[in-house]
N, C-alpha and C positions, 0 to 999 in steps of 0.2 A: 374833844376834837381840838387840835392845835389851831390857833388863830394866826394869821399872818401879822408880822410885826411891822408896823408902819414907820416911815422915816421920822415922823414927828415925835412919836413915843420913844424912839431911840435917842434922839437929840435931848429931849427933856430928861430922861433917865441918866444920860451921860453928863448933863449939866454943861456941855461945851460942844463945840463943833465936832461932827463925826469924823473919824480917821478914814481917809479914803486911801485904799491900797492900789497900788499898780498890780497888774497881773503877776509880774515876777515877784514882787514882795509878797504877795499872798501864797504863791506857790512855795517860796522859800520858807515861809512860816509853817505852812501845812507840812512840808517836807520835814522840818525840825521836829514838829509834833509826832509824825509817824515814826521817824528814826528813834526818838526818845521812847516812845510807847512800845514799838515793836523793833527794837534793836537787834534782837536774836530770837527767831521763832522757828519751829518746825511745822511744816505743811505737808500734808499728803494729798495726793491727787494723781490724775491721769495726764500724761504728756499729749499735747496737740499742738499744731502749727509749729512744728520743730523746724528750725533753720540754722544751719551751720554757716557762719560768715567767714570770708577770706582772711579776716583779721585773727581768726581763732576764737572769737566770741560765739556763744550759742544762745539763740533766742527761742523762747517756747512759751506756751501757756500751760497752767496747771488748772485741771477742771474737775468738778464732781457732778453729780446729777443735775444741779440747778445753777451753778455759778462757775466762773473761771476768773483767773487773775494772770496777768502778763508777767513774765519773768525774764531775767537776763543772767547768764552764766558766763562771767567774763573769763578770758583765757588764763589769767593769772591764778584762778581758782580751779579751772577744769583740766589743767595739765596732768593732774594725777588720777584722772578718771580712768578706771580700768575696763569698764564695759561700754558698749555702744548704745546710745540713746535712740529710741524709735517712738514714733507716734503710736499711742495706745498703751504705752508702757506705764505701769503704775510704780510710782516712786514716792520717797520721802525726802523733802528738801529742807535744808537749814540755811537761813539767811536773814537778810534785814529788809523790812518793808520801807520804802521810801517813794518819793515822787520824782518823775522825770519832768524837770521843769519846763522843757521846751514844748511839751504837749499837755502839761498839766494832768498827766496819767500817773496813777499810783501803781507800783509794781513791786515784785519781790526780787531782790538782788541775791542770787544763790551763792553761797559759799561752799556748800558740800551737798551731794546728791547721792542717795542710796536706793537700789531697787527694793520694792516692797515684797516681802515674803521670802526673799532669797538674798544671800550676801552678795556684795558687789563683786568679789573675786570669784565666787562660784558662777555667777552669771557671766562674767567675762570669760571664764574658762569654757562654758557651754557655748557661748557665741563664737569664740575662736575655733573651737572644735568643729562646729557645724560648718563654718566657712572653709576651713582647710580640708575637711573630708570631702566637701563638694569639689574642691580643686584637685583632688586625688593624691594628697600627700601621705595619706594613710594606706594606700592600696597595697594589698599583699603582694602583687605580682611584681612591684618595683623594689621589694626588699631583697638584699643581696646576701649571700652566704658569708659567714665569717670564716677566715682562713684558719685552719687547724693548728698550723705551726708558724705564727707570725715571728719574723725576725726583728721587727721594730714595732713597738706599741706607743701610740701617742695618747696622752691624758690631758684633758682639760678640766681643771678643778682648782681649788684653793691649795696653795703650797704648805698652808699651816694647819689644815684641818685634819681630823682623825681618818677621814676617807682615803687620803693619799698614802698615809702610812699603812693603813690596812691593805690596800691594793699592792703596794711595793712588797710588803711582807709575804703576801700570797704568791706573787710572781716569782720572788726570790726562792721561796720554799718549793714551789712546784717545778719550776724550770729555770734554774739559775743560769745567768749569761744572757738572757733576753734583754735586749737594749730598750730602755724606756725614755721617751721624750715627754717632759712635762711642760705644758704652757700654763703658767700661773695666771688665775683669773679669780675676781670676786665672784662668789656664788650667792650672794644676798645683798639686798639693798639697792639703792639708786645706782644705775650704771652696770650692775652685774650682768644683765642679759646681753649688753653691748659687748663686754669683755669676753663672755663665753662664745658669742657668735664670731668675734675676732679671732679667737684661739682656734676655732674649727677652720676658718678660712685660711689662717697662717699656716697650720700644719699641712693643708692641702696644696700649698705653694712651694714646699721645700724641694729642693733640687737633689740633696743628698740626704741619706738616712730617711727616706720617705717612709712614714708609718704604714704598715700593712692593715691596721685597724685602729680606730679611735675609740676611747672610753671618755664619755662626758657625763659628769655628775657631781654628787656631793652627798654628805650624810643626811640623816633625818632632820625633821623640823616641821614647823606649823605650815599651813597653806601660804601664809605670808612669807615665810623663810624660803619655801621652794619656789616662789612666784617667778623668779628669773627664768625658770625652765618651762613656764607657761607663756612666755613672750613669743610673739610672732617672729621677731628677728632671729631667735635661736631655732625655732621650727624650720625657717626657710634655709638657715646655714646648715642644718642638718641634712635637709632635703637636697641641697646643692653640692653636698660633699661628694667628691669622687672616691673617697675612702669609706669603706664600711664603718658604721657608727653603732656602738653599744651604748645605750642610755642606762645610767645607774643612778637614779635620783631618789633619795630618802630610803624609806623602809619598804617591805614587801606590799604593804597596804596602800602606799602612795602611788598615785598615777599622775603623770604630767603630760602635756603636749609633746614635750620632747621624747617621751616613752613611745608615743603613738607614731611619731614620724620615723624614729630610728629603725635600723635594720634588725636590731634585736634589743629587747628590753630585759634588763637584770634586775632582780628584786632589791639588791643592795650593791654598793661598791665592790665589797669583797666577792660577792657572787659573780660580778662582772670579771673579776681577775681570774676566778676559777674557770669561767666559761671560755675565756680567750686564751689561756695558757693550759696546755696538757701537763699532767703529772708526769714528770721524767721517769719515776719508778714504773708507772703503769705503761708508759710508752716502751721502756726497756723490756718489760715482760711481754708485751704484745709482739715486740720484734723477735724475741727468742721463741715464742710460740709460733710465730709465722716461719722462722728459720727451720724449726723441727718439722712443721708441716710440709714445707718445700723439700727438705731432705728426704722425707719419707715418700713423697710424691715422686721425686727423681729415682730413688731406689726401686720403688714399684714399677716405674716405666722401663727402667733397665732390665728388671727381672722379667717383665713381660716380653721385652724384646728378645731376651736370651731364649726363653721358651719357644717363641715364634721361629727363631733360627734353627733351634733343634728339631722343631717339627719338619721344617723345610729340608733339613739335611737328611732326615730319616724318609723322606717322601721318595716315591718311585722315580720321579723326574731327576733327582739328584743321585740315586743309586744306579740307574741305567739310562744315562742320558742319550747314548748312541741308538739304543733300541727305540727310545721314544721319538728321536728324530727320524728313524727309518719308517716307524709307523705313520708318522705325519707325511712323509714323502709318498708312502703307498697310498694313503688316503687321498692325497692330491692327485695322483695318477688316475685313481678311480673316478674321482669327480670330474677331471679333464676329459675322460673317455665318455663319461655320461653327457657331458656338455656337447662334445662333438657329435655324438649320436643324435642328440636332441636337435642340433643345428641342421644336420643332414635331413632328418625327417621334416623338419620345418620348411626347409627350401624345397623339398620334393612336393610337399602339399601346396605350396604356393605356386610351383610351376604347373602342376595339373590344373589348379584353378585358373591360371592365366590362359592355358590352352582352351579350356572350355569356353571362357569369356570370348577369346578370339574367334572361336567357331561361331558363336552366336552372333557376333558383330558381322562376320562374313555373310550369314544368312540375311541379316537385316540390312546390309549395306546395299545402296543403289548400284554400286559397281558390279555386285553379283548379278543384278537383273541385266547389266549390259553384257556380261559374259554369256548370258543365255540368248543373244541375238538382238537385244533391244538397244535403242540409242536415245540420247537426250539433245534436243536442239535448243539453243539459246541465242539471243541477240549477243552482239559483241560486248555490250555492258554487263552481261551475265544474267539478264532476265530470261526465265524459262518461257519457251513458246508453248502455249496451251491452245490457242485458237488461231485460225488461219488469218483473221483479220488483224493480228498483232503486227503484220509486216505488210510491206508494199513492194511492188516490182522495183528491183534495183538495190534492195536492202542487203547488207551483208549479214551472214548468220554463221553460227558455229555449232558443229554436231560432234557430240562425244560418243565414240564407239568403244568397244571393249579394248581395242589396241592403241587408241589415240583419238586425235582431233581432226576433223575435216572442216575447212573453211569454204564457204560458197556464197554465190550471189543469187538472189531471187530473179528469175526470168519470167515467170508465169505463175498466177494464183488462180485456183479453181475452187469453188465451194463444193464440197462432197455431200452425198446424200446421208 
């Protein structure tokens, strides 16, 4: 068991007065020891307490199942970081162990950071792919058709690479005379993505010789070589392009973010040129075949029309037109007579019906009763007198007889038996 070291024992062993450190002096010495002993170490762990500072610095902790260490990833080192850091992500960090004097806290100053189990570029590709897919940049319904006969083709690529030579050879061979506009851009290394995005934007702003389609790409290479076409700035430039874009990056097995956003993906730059430009010989052959089919169709239509006219000429209507007109006239007279007879019969039936109805009305009418010697007496306001007590002496009354009306005044009222 370690015994505590007393001040007297330290003094006697040293043979002199003990050195008394200030806090700052002690921290500086400890920092020097740490930096000398652990000047460059690799540390694996899981990210926690991740913070992005407005200065560009990144602060985090690395932990395993039992311990953790604070870490700082300053902006001058993290500028080239391709993937996005997240809490819970397992990484391998390379850096220097030192001491933060102000707090007396030892920590790891990271110079390089890689994801554990998968390459940094591959992880960056997967993270950006997931992000842009959620935003709808890969949606099939937004992809536009490529024009079959472009008048002007815009190409964004390196002017010195083999890809541009291959594309120009294919375009010239298949359909000579097609106008090609080349925007020279670096396709590899620092700043390449910015130049490719600028080329797409510039060709979209032309006022004359506006391209009908754009080809964006380069020849084959490693994942690092093709990385410019996996940058977000290129993906958004392709997405915002008003001109349809064909992505032609690398070889057939190579896939980039640019391929996923573009309206059409070509396996190689040469294949892109073949897709966008029709073969003049094939087009001429199709035109001749269409001409033959149209000529045959017109001749067939004319022949059919001639036969129809001949049939009409041989018909009875054209052979005896006067007789046919007379027959129609006779048929019209017959139909007119039938209609007149029908009308007379109809009117006669209606007349008989009206007469019968009038007879029934006469039988039921009160006026008919009057004709048989009866009368109707009412007050002047039209109320019918049914009882003697409805009037009084001096009242004016009105009596309807078969021939007319009699007005009289009541002079006497008697109650009958």
